[in-house]
N, C-alpha and C positions, 0 to 999 in steps of 0.2 A: 506540479500537481497531480495525484491521480485519483480515478475514479471511476466507477464502473455502473453499466446498465444494462436491462433486459428489453428487447423490442419484439412486438408483435409483426409479422410481415403476411401479407396477401398469401393466400396458399396456392401458390402456385407451383407446377411441378419443379420447374429450374431450381426454385428455393428450397423445397421439399427437399429435394434432391442432396442440395447443398447443405442445409441445416439441420433436416431433421425437425419430427416433431416430437416434442416430449410427450411421456406420459405419466397419470399416476396411476390411485385406484380407481378412477373411472373411467381408465380407456387412455387413448391417444387422442393428442389436441388435435384441433383441425389446423391451426397456425402454425407455420413454423416457428421456430423461436431463435433468434439472434443473441448473443452474448456479446458485449463491447467491454474495453476499458480506453480509457482515453486520457492522454497527457496535455493539460494546458499551462499555460504562461502565468504564473502569480501575479505579475501586473497588468498586462494588458486582457487577460482572459483567452487569448486567442488558443485555439484549437492547434498544438503542436504536432501530436502523432496521436495514430490510432491502432487498434488491433483490435480484430474481430474474429468470432466463429461460433460454431454451433454452440445451443444451450449447454449440452454437457461439457464444454472446456471452462475450466474455472478460470476466476477472475485473475487470480495469483499467475496463473500461467500465461494469460493474454498481456497482463504489465508486466513478467519480463521480455516479453518480445516488445513492448513497447520501449522499456528502458534500454535494452539491447540494442536496438535497432536505432534509438538516438544519439547512442555513442558517448563520448567522454565530455566533461565538462559541466554537466547539469546535477542538481540536488534536487533529488525527488524527495516530496513530502506525501505521506499517504497516513491513512486513518487506519484503525485496528484491524480491518480487513486484510491491508497489505502489511500488518508489522510481524512477517513472518521469515526465517533465515531466508526463502528463495529468492525474495526482494533483494536482500542484502548481497547474495552471492550474485547477481545478475548485475547489479550495479559495480560491485567491487570489478566483476569481470569488464565491464564497458567503463573504468577509469571516472566511475560519475560517483556521487555523494548521495546518501539518503537521510531523512529524518522522518522516521515511523514511530506511530502511537502503539505500543504493545497492550495486551490483554494484563490485568493484572497478574493471573498465574503464570504467563509467559515472562513478565519482567520478573517475578521471583526465582523461577526456574531459572532464569538467567545467571542471575543475582549469585543463587546456589551453586549453579556451575563455577562459578569466580569465586567462590569460598565466603560470601558475605550474605548479610541481611539488608533489605531495604527500610530506609527509613527516608520521611518528609525531607526533601533538601539535598537528597546523596545525588551524585554526580561521578559516577563510578567507570575508572577507565578498565575495560574486557577486552577479551577476544571471544567472539561468539562462534562456539565449536557446534557443528549440527550433530546430534545425537542418532543412534540409530534409526529411530522414530522418526527423524525429522524429514519434513516434504523438502526435495533440493531441485535441481536442473540436473537433470542425469549426464547432461552433454557437458557441464563445466564442472571446473573441480570446487569439491567443496572443502574448503578450506578454512581454520579459523580464521576470522576478520574483525580486526582492531576496531573499537568502537566504544561511545559511552553511553549507558544505562541512567538515566536521570528520571528521579520522583520528585513531582512537583504537587505540592497540593494548594489548589483554587480556594480560596475562603474569602468570602464578601458575606457581607453583614446581611441576616436575614436569607440567606441560603446554604443548603447542608455543605460541606466542603466537599469536592471533588478531586480525587486523585487521578493524576495524570502521569502515565511512564511511556519515556521515549528513548529510542535509541537511533543514535546519529553516529554517522561516521567522521564528521567533525571532530576532529579530536582534539585539537587547542582549546584551551580551556579561556584563554585571555582574548583570543581572536573570535571564539563563539560561545559569550556567556550565559550560563542558564537562562535568565529573563528574556533574550535575546532569541533563543531559540522557543523558548514557550510562546512569545510573540507571534514568531513564524509560523508555528503550529497553528495557532487561533487561526490565522488565517485562511486557513484550509477550507472552512465552510464556503466561501465563496467558490469553490469546484463545483458544488452543488449549482450555485444558477448559472456559471459557465454551460454546465451539461445542459440545463434546462432550456438556456439560451438557443443552442444549435440546433435541439430536438425540436422546438417550436419552430425556428426559422426551418429547419429541413423538413416539417410538417411529418 
């Protein structure tokens, strides 16, 4: 499970030199600001790996570091913030798998690239090829990556339907049916509690 956070640190010179101080229309912040991305074990909640850097570093770049440093054999689950090509690119390079939520616009563009339109219940096999505008990891090959684009509509009495767009590199439909992938993604919310626990424990 992937999640990101931003932390404020005491304004000591060494920390300012390391992380810098962000600025906005009111000027420079007094505090140095650290951005981090953590990878947690789905079942135990244990913190498996961590990448950190200055606030100007994107969470996606840090997540690629987490994925590539962890190596092969992992399945990474991430929300829409991580549902971008460079995550899939990093996992593919590391011989890992992903289950990522996409924005509706990104999912529809990906389906269109594959010559299809999306309807609830769809489970499309395709290859995610980066467009010229797509963010990617410059040091890794930007190749088309095989996966499944899933469109699941959650419908519960008394609630509005909720559209869920997922991309996964787990391409075997029989071994990894849609319902099980959706249930797996639904457990992603637990990472918020995992990260909160670590931050509270470490003060």
